[in-house]
N, C-alpha and C positions, 0 to 999 in steps of 0.2 A: 365608825367612825375616827377622827385622826385623834380625840381625846382619849378614846379607849387603846386604841394603838401604842399610843405613848405612854399610857398607865404600865400595858403591860410589858412594853419596853424597858420602862423604867423597875418591874421587877423582874423580869428577866434579861440582864441586860448581857451583851457579848460585846467587849472592846476589841475594834476592829482597829489594828493601826496600818495605814498607807506607808510607812517608812520601816525603819528595821530591818536593813537587809543579811540580819545575822538569824530572822527567822524566816523559813523554809516556807514557799506560797502551800496555804490549805485549801483545797477545793471547797465549794459551797455547802454541800453535801453532809461534808464532814462537821462542818461547822453550827450547820441545823440540828446533827445529829448527837451535841454535845450538850452537858450541862455546864451552865454558867458559873461564876465566871471565867473565863479562859482570854487569851491573848492570841492574835493570830494575824497574818499577812496576808492580804488576799488580793487576787488579781478577775480583776471584772470589768463588765461594761455596764453602762449605766443606760437601764432599759427605760425608766421612767422618774419623774421627778414632782413631786405636789406641793405648792398650789403653783399652777403655771406662771401666775402675775405675781411678780415679787412685792408689791404691796399686800397681797393677802397674804404673808408670809409674817408678818406682826399681829400681835393676838396680847390681851391684856390677861394675866395670870396670877392668882392669888397663892401666895405662897404658904397660908394657913390650911387651906380645904382645900389648894391644889386643883381647882377649876380655871379653864379656859374660854375665854370670850371673845367673841367679836370685839373690833372695837368701835362705838356706837357712831353713826352717819352725825355728820356736822349738819345736817336738817333736824335729824332727832333733837339735837341741842337747842337747836331755833324754836322748834315747838315749843319745848319745855319754857324755854324763856319766854315765849308769848304767852303762853299758858297761865306763869307766874305774874305778867304784867297785868292781867286783868285785877287782880288786887291792888287797891289803892297803896299806897307806903302809908305808916301809919305814925302819924308825927309825934306822938307821946315818946316814939323808940328814939326817938332823933337828939344827937346830941348830948353823948350821955359824957360820962367823966374819963372813958379810956377811946371814945372817938368824935369826931367831928362829923357833923352831917348835913349837904346840899342838897337843894332840890329844886327842880324845872319842872315847866310843861311844855311837850313837844307842839311844835308850830304846825303839826300834820292834821290831816282831821281827823284821827283819832285822838290827838291831844293825851298824849301818856303821860305818867306823873313818873318822874324817876327820880331816885333816891341814892346818892353816894356819900358812905360812912368811909372817912378816913382815921385809921387806927393812928392813934397817939402816943408818943413816947416821954417819958417826964413832962407830961403836958403840951409836947411841944409837936407839932407834925416835921416828920423827917423829909430828907430830899426826895423826888417823887420815884429815882432809883431804888431808893431804900424801904417805898413803903406800901403796905400793904392795906388795900381797901375792899370795902363791899358794897355791890351794886343791886338794886333790884329796880327793876321794870325795864330794864334796856334790854337792848337789841342785840344780837349775835355783833354785826357789823360796830353797835357802840362799844360791846366786852373787848371788841378784839383791839379796839382805835386805844382804849384804856390800858390795854396789856403790853402796847408797844411803850408807852412812856411810864407805868408805875410797874414795881416790883411782881407785885401778887394782886389776884383779883378773883373778889371767891363770891359769884354770884347768889346771894340770899334773896327772901322772902319776908313779909311780916306778919305776925300773928296778932293776937291779941297782947301778949304778954311781952314777946320778944322777937329778935330775929331767928331765923333759922334756915338750915340748907334747904336747896331744893332737892328733888326727885334724884337719888344714886343713880341715877342713868345718866344723867348730869356731871359733867366735870365738876370735883369738890374746891378745886382751885386749878386758876390758867397761871402760868410762869413764863413770859416769852410767848413763843409757839407751842409750847406745851402745855397741854392737858391731862392732869391729875384726876384719874377716878378709883371713888371705893368700890369693896365687894358688897354686894347686895347683903348675900349671905351672912358676912361675918361683920360687919359695923353696927355697932349700935350708938347713932350720932348725940352726942352729947350738946348743951348750949353754946349757944355760939360767942358768950363771956368769954370761956376758958380761953380763948385769943388774948385775953388781956392780960395774963400771965406771962406769955409770951412778950409782950409789949413794955412788961415791966422790966423785963430783964436788961442786963447793965447794955447789951447790945445786940438788939433783936436781929437773928439772921433769917426769920421766917424759912425755914430750913421746910421743905415739903412735907417730912417724915415726922417734924414735932406739931408741922399745924395738924397733919393726919390723926395725931397721937391725943392732941388738945381735942380731939372735936369728936373721939371716939370713932374714926375712920380705919379700917384695914387696907391700907392703900393696894391697888392694882398695878403688878410692873408691869412694863413694856416686852412683852419676848418675840421671840425668831423662830421659828419653827419651819422645817422643811420635813418628807418624806421623800427619802431614794429607795429607786427599788435597785438592785445591783445583784446581775447573771453571769454567770461562766459555764455554761452548758451542761454543769451538775444539780444546779438549783437556781431558785431565787430567794434573796434575803432582801428584808427590808432594811433601812439604816432611816434612823431618825436624828434633824440636828436641831437641838433646844440649847438656846441662848439670849442670855439677858442684854 
């Protein structure tokens, strides 16, 4: 599979240059029989490339455990939100020293209870474009509506004594149209109240890396990966493109 190919490629890397006129062309057969690392200039045809669809090239990569993952489907996120909406927001967790809470009941048949917690700075609410908020009981449509107006949105659910992140199959943070995910293997989620330490900073910037750190999340990075098979009549060489 692509992941094992990529790991092997990283271990046995050969640098293939497409420029550098001072180097003579080297046959692929010679490159395949050489020990790494070396520099070569080749002249070859592109036989195949994978994946065929460009959007399939974007994956999630954990720099700590070096794992590659598919980006979760939007429908998966919607199902997780629906599952968390079954739990009614706990009113005892509303309006603390570091966030203000607003609750309402939807007018549809389900009559869902929704709670939004606005994180404060210096006991004041920030401007919407600078605000981090946490939502529980919302749908995917409602979450996206909030991301258009507020800087950061974190989906949460209530327990008996605290708010907590959803399953890490869901994004731990949404900022604009970007979803930030955490590695299930390397993350050790910490209490949500860790966010209060960022709110206490002189100018809270709500940077995703800082949010991930206080929440005990090892963030996954979006990477672009493609595999090319090059041929020149003497052999076939697999080339991999891996970039953030």
